[in-house]
C-alpha positions, 0 to 999 in steps of 0.5 A: 441246212442244218449245218448252216443253222449250227454255224450261224449260232456260235455267238451268244449275242444271238440269244436275243433272237430267241422267240419269246416262249424260248426266252421265258423258258431260258429265264425260268431255267436260269432262275430255278434250276441253275440257282439250286446247283453249285455251279462255277460261273464258267459252267453256268455260261457254258450251260446257257450257251448249249441251251441257246444253241439248241433253241436257235437250232429248233427255231431254224427248223421252224419249231416255235413251241417247246411242247412240239419238240420231238425226239427227231429234233434232238437226233437231228441236232446231235447229227449236226454236232457230229457232222461238225466234229464235236467229240462224243463226250461233248455231245453227251454233255450237251444232251444232258444239259438239253434234257435238264432244260426240257425237264425243268421247262416241263415242270415249270409249265405244269405249275402255271 
C-alpha cells in the first residue's frame, strides 16, 4: 500500500487534493518560513513538492490531523522513499524539510 501511495503523488497538481487542515498548514509554512529565507525559486518549488508528497502520504494512511503524526509515520515514509530507490542524501533532505514544516506548523498552532 505504501509504495502505491508514494507512486500516486508524484504530480504537484495533487496538492489540490490535500484536506483543508493540511492546505492551511502548507499555506502558513509558505507565507512565514519560506518568506523569511533567501531561497531560489526552484528550491521553493522543491520544498513545497516534498511537503505535499509527505502530506499526501499521511492522508493515504488516514492521518487527518497534523497533531496525530507520530514518529512511526515518518519512519514509514522514509521506508517508502528507500524502497523507491531514493539516495540517502535525498532522504535526509526530505526529512529536514518535513521537520522544518512540522516545527513551523506547531509554532503557528501555538499562536492561534
